[in-house]
C-alpha positions, 0 to 999 in steps of 0.5 A: 529182939535178939532171937526170934523163931516163927513156926520152925520145923526141922524134919529129917526124912521129910515125906518118908514113913520114917519122917522125924520132926525134931522141931515141930512148929516151934516159935520162940523169942529171946531178948538180948541179955536173957539167961534161958534154959532149954530143957527136955529129955533125950529125943525132945528136940533140945539139941536140934533147937541149939543147932538151929539157934546156933546156926549149926543147922538151918530150919526145914521150914519157918523163919529164924531171925537173928538180930533181925537177919533171916538166917535161912537166906544166908550163905554157908560163909555168912553162917560161919561168920556168925558162928565165929563172931556172934556165938560162943559154944560150950559143949559137954565133951569140951571139943578141944584139940588134943594135939594143941596146947591150952593157949593154942586151943583158945586162940583158934577162933581168933585165928579164924577171925584173922586177928594178928598173932600178938593181939590173938595171944593177948586176948587168949591169955586174958580169957584164960586168966578169967577162968583161972588157967593163966598158969597152964597155957602150955599144957595139953588137954590130956594133962588136965582134969575134966573141970580144967578142960571145960574151963579151957572150952569156956575161955575159947568161947569168950575169947572173941567176946561174943554177945551170945553164949550157947552151952550144951550140957556143959556140966554133964561130964563134971562132978557136982562141985565143978559143975556148979562153978561152971554154972556160976560162971555162966551166970556171971557172964549173963550179969555182964551182958551176955545172952546165955542159952543153956541146953540141959536135961536136968531140971536142977540145972535148968533152975539156975536160969531166969527163964525155962523153956521146956521141950517135948516131942519137938514142941514147946510145952512150957515157957516160964520165968523163974525166981533165981537167987544169984547171991 
């Protein structure tokens, strides 16, 4: 089992009258190689779920085993190492550094891994070629369309060849055609062996995943397999 959470709570202001249970006793298992959509409306807990699964935050209570390792027992340095080497993040707002070139943005996680300059450039160029941006490496994000910026973000996420891809509303800032291209690329990554976790509020986007986990008020209210035509 790649991901297993057991009776996980994420509580803000615990014990106070204003206490918020963003996750309220959630249990979930994700096998290696799955494509899972976590869907829910604003306030359902889906972003908190991604933060916990992505080791950006730790549960208030409960157990999170990532490839057999109890995440709550890890140090901040160990959590950072997991985020940098095991998980590729794709966000709605791209999170690119505007002062850096496309190539420099994609190289960033490789710098954190300590990859040498020559190999780092080679890996970043390979990732950018995969997303069709090998000819734009010297451009700054501000010089590119939203779809191109999201492709840079995808290249950054896959440059380290992480086994897990977490995409948080990756099509939210894109037109429908460009958004479809992003979803098709995520499907391709999954077919190549990556475990993909897609966070969305959109039922249509969630329908592109082979499994749908629906959240409401911090609880899982539905978890089902889906028939998906990836032809």
